[in-house]
PAZAPA-564816 format. One record per residue: residue in one letter; x negated, y negated, z of N, C-alpha, C in turn. Coordinates in pm, whole numbers, padded with zeros to 5 digits, always signed. Atoms other than C-alpha are relative to their C-alpha. Last residue first. Layout:
<nodes>
AXYZXYZXYZ ...
</nodes>
This chain:
<nodes>
R+00079+00020+00122-00050+05228+01051-00102-00109+00023 T+00142-00004-00038+00066+05323+01401-00092-00026-00118 L+00024+00080-00119+00435+05229+01370-00148-00006+00039 E-00031+00139+00025+00466+05352+01010-00039-00090+00119 K+00099+00056+00093+00286+05678+01065+00022-00150-00020 F+00130+00006-00068+00496+05755+01374-00105-00065-00090 V-00007+00112-00094+00821+05669+01196-00134-00019+00069 D-00004+00123+00079+00736+05899+00903-00002-00123+00091 E+00136+00021+00052+00633+06178+01142-00007-00129-00082 M+00080+00053-00110+00962+06145+01329-00141-00032-00048 S+00034-00091-00109+01136+06202+00996-00075-00073+00111 K+00127+00040-00061+01315+05969+00754-00026+00087+00122 E+00002+00127-00072+01602+06158+00591-00140-00028+00057 K+00075-00014-00125+01559+06430+00328-00009-00137+00067 R+00037+00128-00062+01817+06452+00047-00068+00026+00134 V-00018+00003-00145+01818+06779-00148-00049-00133+00055 M+00041+00132-00045+01871+06808-00524+00033-00010+00149 S-00031+00031-00140+01895+07142-00700-00050-00139+00032 L-00034-00128-00064+01897+07287-01053+00034-00019+00148 V+00037-00001-00142+01910+06950-01231+00047+00132+00061 A-00105-00027-00098+01926+07003-01608-00056-00001+00142 K+00040-00098-00103+01716+06856-01889+00117+00019+00098 G-00016-00137+00050+01821+06689-02218-00041+00107+00098 D+00128-00041+00058+01681+06347-02127+00005+00144-00051 D+00014+00072+00127+02037+06221-02076-00130+00036-00072 S-00092-00061+00097+02074+06494-01811-00012-00067-00137 I+00057-00131+00035+01762+06376-01624+00087+00068-00106 A+00122+00025+00076+01881+06014-01628-00063+00132-00047 K-00037+00043+00135+02233+06123-01523-00124-00021-00088 S-00054-00117+00071+02103+06321-01224+00034-00036-00144 I+00113-00089+00029+01890+06027-01113+00046+00120-00080 E+00080+00064+00104+02183+05787-01142-00119+00088-00040 A-00074-00011+00126+02412+06023-00949-00081-00060-00115 R+00011-00136+00054+02151+06065-00674+00072+00013-00135 I+00018+00011+00146+02124+05689-00624-00015+00139-00064 D-00005-00135+00057+02260+05668-00268-00007-00011-00153 K-00101-00018+00104+02150+05329-00134-00009+00141-00060 D-00093-00103-00044+01944+05352+00186+00111+00026-00102 S-00115+00056-00072+01651+05169+00029+00091+00114+00043 S+00040+00111-00087+01298+05248-00096+00114-00067+00074 I-00098+00107+00021+01372+05593-00239-00025-00110+00102 E-00009+00089-00116+01077+05835-00266+00093-00116-00035 I-00033+00136+00043+01132+06111-00524+00022-00086+00124 S-00039+00079-00117+00963+06445-00465+00020-00144-00045 Y+00044+00140-00009+00959+06667-00774+00049-00061+00131 N-00053+00071-00116+00981+07043-00830-00061-00139+00008 L-00089+00103+00056+00931+07213-01165+00070-00076+00113 G-00111-00045+00082+00635+07422-01060+00078-00115-00059 S+00026-00124+00074+00422+07271-00787+00124+00041-00080 N+00048-00108-00086+00490+06911-00691-00026+00125-00085 S-00017-00133+00060+00520+06604-00916-00062+00105+00091 I+00115-00087-00020+00556+06289-00708+00031+00137-00059 V-00036-00134+00044+00788+06005-00810-00126+00087+00007 K+00110-00086+00046+00755+05677-00621+00056+00135-00042 D+00130+00058-00037+00965+05377-00520-00115+00081-00057 V+00101-00105-00001+01297+05457-00690-00137-00063+00024 G+00000-00067-00130+01544+05188-00587-00102+00111+00010 N+00005+00095-00112+01631+05064-00938+00012+00074+00133 I-00129+00013-00069+01563+05346-01186-00016-00091+00121 V-00067+00124+00044+01251+05279-01396+00134-00021+00069 S+00063+00117-00064+01045+05536-01202+00071-00130-00035 L-00074+00036-00121+01285+05815-01302-00053-00127+00066 L-00144-00011+00023+01179+05869-01663+00081-00050+00119 E-00048+00131+00045+00827+05740-01589+00151+00001-00021 E-00022+00082-00118+00758+06054-01386+00057-00136-00039 S+00107+00098-00022+00802+06259-01701+00034-00084+00123 I-00040+00136+00035+01024+06565-01683-00119-00094+00023 A+00081+00110-00052+00936+06934-01688+00054-00134-00049 E+00114+00030+00086+01218+07175-01762-00073-00121+00056 N+00027-00120+00080+01483+07349-01549-00116-00017-00097 V-00059+00007+00134+01479+07087-01275-00037+00125-00081 E+00050-00108+00085+01421+07093-00897+00074-00006-00134 V-00077-00035+00120+01459+06771-00697-00069+00114-00075 E+00075-00113+00055+01353+06694-00341+00082+00057-00115 L-00077-00105+00065+01490+06349-00264-00095+00108-00050 S+00062-00064+00116+01335+06107-00019+00093+00107-00054 Y+00000-00144-00017+01473+05853+00223-00072+00060-00120 G+00008-00094+00110+01499+05481+00265-00005+00145+00042 E-00130-00057+00028+01419+05212+00511-00021+00108-00105 A-00026-00067+00127+01083+05124+00661+00143+00052-00008 N-00048+00091+00104+01067+04867+00935+00043+00071-00127 G+00093+00035+00106+01028+05079+01244+00067-00086-00106 M+00092+00108-00031+01289+05250+01457-00093-00026-00118 N-00055+00126+00050+01591+05450+01341-00092-00119+00025 K+00002-00002+00147+01407+05782+01371+00055-00129-00059 M+00133+00034+00051+01336+05702+01738-00004-00006-00153 E+00001+00134+00058+01702+05688+01840-00131-00031-00073 S-00113+00015+00092+01763+06059+01907+00001-00135-00071 V+00033-00068+00126+01415+06092+02058+00109-00021-00104 P-00038-00141+00003+01505+05834+02322-00031+00061-00137 A-00142-00026+00025+01310+05509+02290+00030+00149+00013 D-00043-00072-00120+00976+05338+02361+00151+00021-00014 A-00136-00054+00004+00784+05198+02064+00026+00077+00129 V-00068+00053+00118+00470+04988+02002+00143+00055-00014 I-00120-00076+00032+00302+05028+02341+00072-00067-00117 R-00126+00067-00031-00044+04871+02334+00119+00089-00039 G-00010+00039-00140-00392+05024+02356+00129-00067+00041 E+00104+00098-00034-00463+05032+01984+00022-00058+00140 N+00093+00021+00110-00133+05217+01924-00096-00113+00036 I+00103+00099-00029+00097+05369+02184-00096-00010-00118 I+00109+00000+00098+00423+05550+02113-00095-00115+00032 I+00074+00126-00009+00657+05635+02402-00115+00011-00099 V+00134+00012+00058+00911+05907+02322-00054-00141+00026 R+00035+00138+00033+01219+06026+02511-00143-00003-00053 D-00121+00082-00006+01405+06346+02587-00027-00139-00057 C-00009+00128-00072+01116+06566+02477+00139-00064-00003 I+00017+00002-00145+01089+06937+02400+00048-00129+00066 A-00044-00123-00066+01191+07035+02047+00001-00011+00152 E-00143-00018+00020+01178+06687+01890+00053+00122+00074 V-00068+00111-00066+00836+06621+02041+00151+00018-00010 E+00003-00029-00142+00713+06964+01936+00073-00108+00081 Q-00107-00098-00024+00821+06903+01580+00009+00034+00148 M-00129+00069-00006+00605+06589+01585+00116+00095+00025 I-00096-00080+00077+00289+06779+01673+00139-00060+00013 H+00003+00053+00136+00016+06533+01778+00103+00071-00088 T+00012-00098+00107+00086+06589+02147-00010-00072-00134 S+00059+00056+00121+00076+06411+02481-00010+00111-00103 L+00091-00081+00081+00303+06515+02763-00045-00074-00123 M+00054+00091+00100+00473+06348+03057-00101+00080-00082 V+00105-00052+00087+00696+06576+03264-00039-00109-00100 T+00032+00098+00104+00901+06467+03566-00115+00055-00083 K+00118+00084-00018+01026+06767+03758-00010-00104-00111 E+00019+00033-00141+01352+06957+03810-00115-00098+00023 K-00132+00013-00064+01500+07006+03463-00014-00046+00146 G-00051+00136+00009+01160+06932+03310+00137-00021+00060 I+00067+00077-00106+01022+07264+03432+00057-00142+00005 D-00056-00045-00128+01281+07444+03216-00060-00078+00117 R-00137+00050-00010+01184+07235+02912+00064+00039+00133 I+00008+00144-00028+00815+07304+02977+00139-00061+00013 L+00046+00018-00138+00881+07679+03004-00004-00148+00036 K-00114-00032-00087+01086+07678+02683-00037-00022+00146 R-00096+00109+00015+00801+07501+02504+00122+00022+00088 I+00050+00112-00079+00556+07753+02648+00093-00120-00011 E-00005-00031-00142+00757+08052+02521-00040-00120+00085 V-00141-00008-00040+00823+07912+02173+00011+00020+00150 L-00056+00136+00005+00459+07809+02131+00144+00000+00050 Q+00036+00064-00126+00340+08155+02243+00058-00141+00008 N-00079-00064-00106+00530+08311+01954-00027-00063+00136 P-00142+00036+00007+00390+08058+01705+00087+00063+00108 D-00058-00052+00124+00026+08102+01823+00151-00029+00001 L-00100-00105-00018-00113+07873+02092+00052+00047-00135 G+00054-00135+00011-00441+07687+02043+00100+00112+00015 S+00117-00017+00086-00324+07349+02171-00048+00145+00001 T-00018-00118+00083+00020+07377+02331-00115+00022-00098 P-00021-00126-00072-00045+07149+02629+00011+00124-00086 E+00006-00104+00105-00202+06858+02433+00021+00140+00060 D+00068+00059+00116-00248+06643+02747-00024+00111-00102 L+00057-00101+00089+00006+06753+03008-00057-00065-00125 V+00060+00077+00110+00100+06540+03308-00080+00098-00087 L+00090-00082+00082+00341+06715+03548-00049-00083-00117 V+00027+00058+00132+00505+06518+03829-00101+00087-00072 D-00121+00073+00040+00668+06660+04143-00013-00054-00142 P+00003+00147-00001+00392+06919+04184+00134-00061-00040 D-00139+00045+00015+00450+07287+04276+00010-00153+00002 H-00039+00066-00125+00094+07352+04398+00139-00061-00005 I+00018-00088-00115+00018+07611+04126+00049-00062+00131 L-00128-00027-00066+00169+07413+03840-00013+00065+00137 A-00071+00126-00016-00142+07246+03698+00130+00017+00078 Q+00066+00076-00107-00345+07562+03765+00069-00135+00023 A-00027-00064-00130-00089+07764+03564-00065-00079+00114 L-00136+00037-00039-00103+07520+03271+00034+00059+00138 G+00000+00142-00032-00480+07560+03254+00136-00049+00045 V+00066+00010-00131-00447+07938+03272-00003-00146+00045 R-00099-00042-00099-00195+07918+02988-00058-00005+00142 Q-00091+00113-00016-00444+07718+02782+00108+00033+00104 K+00071+00099-00082-00702+07990+02842+00089-00121+00027 Y-00012-00045-00138-00442+08235+02712-00078-00092+00095 G-00138+00013-00046-00408+08040+02388+00018+00040+00144 K-00025+00141-00029-00783+08001+02345+00141-00020+00054 S-00017+00080+00121-00827+08377+02373+00028-00144+00041 L-00133+00031+00049-00950+08517+02703-00003-00073-00133 E-00043-00107+00090-01283+08684+02776+00134-00029-00065 Q+00082+00008+00122-01439+08368+02927+00039+00107-00103 I-00051+00109+00084-01150+08358+03178-00077-00009-00132 K+00070+00125-00027-01253+08697+03318+00052-00106-00098 K+00116+00033+00081-00985+08959+03275-00071-00124+00056 H+00119-00066-00056-00750+09109+03535-00127-00030-00081 R+00033+00048-00133-00464+08868+03465-00128+00059+00059 E+00142+00036-00001-00458+08924+03090-00052-00033+00141 P+00082-00097+00075-00124+09108+03044-00151-00025+00011 S+00008-00136-00057+00039+08913+03333-00088+00095-00080 L+00140-00043-00008-00046+08564+03204-00017+00145+00045 G+00026-00112+00089+00303+08476+03082-00144+00047-00003 V+00067+00047+00122+00334+08127+03232-00042+00114-00093 M-00068+00114+00060+00596+08220+03494-00062-00040-00133 K-00118-00049+00071+00453+08566+03571+00067-00113-00077 I+00050-00090+00105+00111+08427+03659+00117+00052-00084 I+00047+00083+00110+00282+08144+03852-00050+00084-00116 E-00115+00067+00061+00481+08381+04074-00041-00080-00124 E-00075-00101+00074+00181+08604+04145+00118-00063-00075 V+00081-00035+00116-00027+08300+04239+00074+00103-00085 R-00013+00108+00097+00251+08178+04468-00079+00029-00126 E-00132-00008+00062+00274+08515+04646+00017-00108-00108 K-00007-00121+00083-00100+08525+04711+00133+00009-00074 K+00082+00011+00121-00114+08165+04834+00014+00120-00093 N-00031-00127+00067+00171+08191+05084-00071+00009-00135 K-00045-00103-00094+00111+07824+05167+00040+00124-00079 V-00131-00057+00027-00086+07621+04914+00033+00108+00103 K-00052-00051-00127-00382+07436+05062+00143+00051-00015 Y-00123+00073-00030-00434+07244+04734+00065+00043+00132 I+00034+00143+00000-00795+07362+04718+00122-00083+00038 G+00068+00030-00126-00682+07712+04818-00037-00147+00012 A-00104+00004-00103-00433+07725+04530-00060-00033+00136 V-00069+00129+00016-00718+07636+04295+00109-00015+00106 F+00096+00106-00034-00929+07928+04427+00068-00137-00006 K+00005-00001-00147-00631+08164+04415-00093-00109+00051 L-00124+00061-00047-00581+08061+04052+00010+00000+00152 Y+00002+00144+00024-00947+08129+03974+00125-00068+00055 E+00098+00060-00091-00948+08473+04135+00001-00152-00013 T-00063+00003-00133-00631+08572+03952-00091-00067+00101 V-00120+00083+00002-00781+08476+03616+00061-00014+00139 Y-00117-00074+00047-01126+08621+03687+00123-00090+00012 M-00095-00047-00100-01413+08372+03725+00112+00081-00066 E+00050-00123-00063-01711+08341+03489+00095+00057+00104 P-00009-00118+00086-01530+08096+03260-00043+00130+00066 Y+00122-00070-00038-01463+07837+03532-00003+00132-00075 L-00017-00124-00074-01205+07617+03360-00136+00055+00041 P+00120-00038-00075-01186+07259+03234+00025+00123+00087 N-00040-00079-00116-00914+07233+02962-00123+00048+00080 H+00107-00101+00001-01028+06963+02723+00011+00076+00131 E+00013-00041+00139-00698+06777+02675-00108+00107-00014 P+00072+00090+00091-00643+06765+03050-00007+00057-00141 L+00072-00084+00096-00368+06967+03226-00069-00093-00098 Y+00065+00058+00119-00260+06775+03533-00070+00106-00083 G+00070-00109+00066-00018+06853+03816-00053-00050-00133 V+00012-00004+00146+00072+06554+04031-00072+00125-00045 K-00134-00007+00057+00206+06538+04388+00000+00013-00152 K-00069-00116-00058-00119+06614+04570+00134+00024-00067 R+00053-00121+00064-00300+06376+04334+00062+00128+00056 V-00055-00010+00135-00072+06094+04450-00047+00129-00067 E-00139-00043-00014-00161+06154+04813+00065+00019-00136 L-00001-00139-00044-00532+06137+04732+00142+00054+00012 S+00046-00091+00104-00500+05817+04527+00010+00148+00041 N-00036-00132-00056-00293+05624+04778-00040+00111-00096 E+00011+00004-00146-00440+05276+04722+00029+00134+00066 V+00136+00040-00037-00504+05336+04353-00016+00006+00152 A+00095-00104+00039-00195+05538+04256-00144-00034+00033 D+00102+00067+00080+00035+05307+04455-00111+00100-00030 L+00129+00026-00063+00303+05543+04581-00094-00071-00097 G-00007+00115-00088+00670+05533+04477-00130-00038+00068 I-00091-00036-00109+00663+05883+04329+00002-00113+00105 V-00045-00137+00022+00369+05765+04116+00078+00044+00123 Y-00065-00065-00114+00299+05393+04091+00047+00139-00041 I-00061-00127+00039+00053+05221+03857+00055+00066+00125 E-00029-00093-00108-00050+04856+03884+00064+00127-00057 G-00133-00056-00017-00205+04599+03655+00010+00100+00113 E-00108+00096-00017-00562+04535+03546+00131+00074+00024 N+00064+00129-00025-00893+04719+03557+00103-00109+00025 P-00007+00097+00109-00706+05049+03597-00081-00125+00035 P-00099+00106-00015-00830+05307+03847+00007-00088-00124 F+00063+00129-00022-01005+05638+03770+00107-00108+00003 Y+00139-00022+00039-00923+06007+03775-00082-00129+00009 G+00097+00042-00100-00610+05929+03977-00145+00026-00035 T+00041-00114-00083-00356+06130+03776-00112-00033+00097 I-00115-00053-00074-00180+05821+03639-00043+00110+00097 I-00035+00100-00101-00512+05659+03544+00115+00050+00086 K+00103-00009-00105-00627+05976+03369+00024-00102+00110 M-00027-00119-00079-00300+05988+03175-00101+00015+00114 M-00119+00025-00082-00341+05630+03058+00029+00119+00090 T+00038+00099-00102-00696+05699+02939+00117-00026+00093 S+00070-00072-00106-00578+06015+02759-00043-00094+00112 K-00087-00099-00066-00322+05818+02561-00069+00066+00118 G-00007+00025-00143-00537+05512+02482+00083+00100+00078 A-00104+00100-00029-00503+05483+02103+00009-00035+00148 G+00058+00126-00045-00836+05654+02035+00100-00107+00036 N+00122-00017-00078-00681+05932+01828-00059-00137+00036 P+00116-00054+00073-00338+05828+01704-00119+00017+00093 G+00085+00102+00057-00049+05782+01948-00113+00065-00077 L+00062-00024+00130+00215+05971+02139-00086-00117-00045 F+00088+00118+00005+00333+06003+02497-00088+00018-00122 G+00115-00018+00087+00630+06243+02487-00078-00130-00009 V+00036+00111+00087+00859+06205+02786-00124+00035-00081 I+00116-00049+00074+01042+06485+02966-00032-00104-00106 E+00016+00043+00139+01271+06328+03226-00123+00067-00060 G-00077-00087+00088+01384+06499+03547-00007-00036-00147 S+00006-00141-00037+01267+06213+03767+00089+00082-00092 S-00083-00047-00110+01250+05881+03586-00019+00148+00027 I-00047-00136+00030+00970+05742+03372+00073+00051+00123 K-00053-00073-00114+00902+05366+03367+00046+00137-00047 F-00110-00092+00028+00686+05168+03124+00045+00064+00131 S-00105-00010-00103+00426+04889+03109+00107+00099-00047 V-00090-00114+00020+00094+04872+02921+00098+00009+00117 D-00131+00038-00052-00072+04528+02920+00105+00108-00023 D-00026+00143-00001-00366+04632+02697+00144-00027+00044 L-00142+00021-00028-00525+04973+02735+00024-00149+00018 A-00069-00124+00036-00859+05078+02581+00149-00010+00022 K-00122-00010-00078-01010+04730+02578+00079+00122-00046 Q-00113-00056+00073-01367+04755+02453+00121+00015+00091 K-00076+00109+00061-01615+04518+02616+00124+00048-00074 G+00091+00106+00042-01747+04784+02855+00082-00117-00053 Y+00125-00076+00003-01480+05049+02860-00105-00096-00054 Y+00112+00034+00087-01181+04840+02968-00108+00108+00008 K+00122-00075-00029-00841+04935+03108-00107-00033-00103 G+00109+00024+00094-00521+04732+03134-00122+00078+00042 V+00127-00073-00018-00192+04825+03303-00098-00033-00113 G+00109+00079+00059+00080+04559+03296-00136+00062+00011 K-00028+00143+00008+00308+04752+03533-00124-00073-00053 A+00120+00076+00036+00319+05131+03499+00039-00146-00019 E-00024+00137+00042+00591+05324+03682-00133-00070-00024 I+00121+00069+00048+00604+05700+03722+00040-00141-00043 S+00114-00090-00016+00855+05902+03925-00131-00064-00042 M+00079-00002+00124+01116+05627+03977-00125+00085+00021 
</nodes>
């Protein structure tokens, strides 16, 4: 087991940031660690990476107690914090050689070259860090987390500040890394979770409220139902559809488009189409949208 948390609790004064948090992450797994702001995500990541100990419970990384063997654990973990701490006055290559020296990396020069190519820093390698865009600074942060070839990678908002093209590249890189290493990442982007992660852990107010494979996560929570995106040839009144059994809400969008929230899994498209037709209007299109990861997240952390 690469990461194992057993009843972890953490206090900041009287405030309990983590409350009896337990989970296991196996080698070769990419796990999304999600939650609203202040839920305890960054606190948990800092405990895993040895920044500070828990007040309660135990945390093991690669079979080592993260408190009793803090230095050894840090040798095996790569960490990209949410607020990427860099030395802005240093050049990219200079900084990575500096970090490689701290970790006592063998063949330092060759490893730096390998990492620069891996994370796509080659075009900016001769610049000072303070001259880089936010996206390239994020790549430097990812490079320093990988420089010592860690067994476990902990990434807090790893794609922050990246443009769409960079997003595709970094997501592919994380997926490739996840084939050999354990990756735990925090993000607020639900599409990113579906694109990268094998499994999702959702934390809210310091407690885990969901832990399941991505494929199963959409079936979690209490809410049932779906939504319909309907386009008509003439405007309709919201009251026309609101009286249909199962219709929870009708939202008028731009133009002649409407979003219809259905409160059960019953298919009522025929009834909606008939109501619109009886009103003398025509349905141009009707698309059913299933519950999304974002819907589940909102429901579980409400």
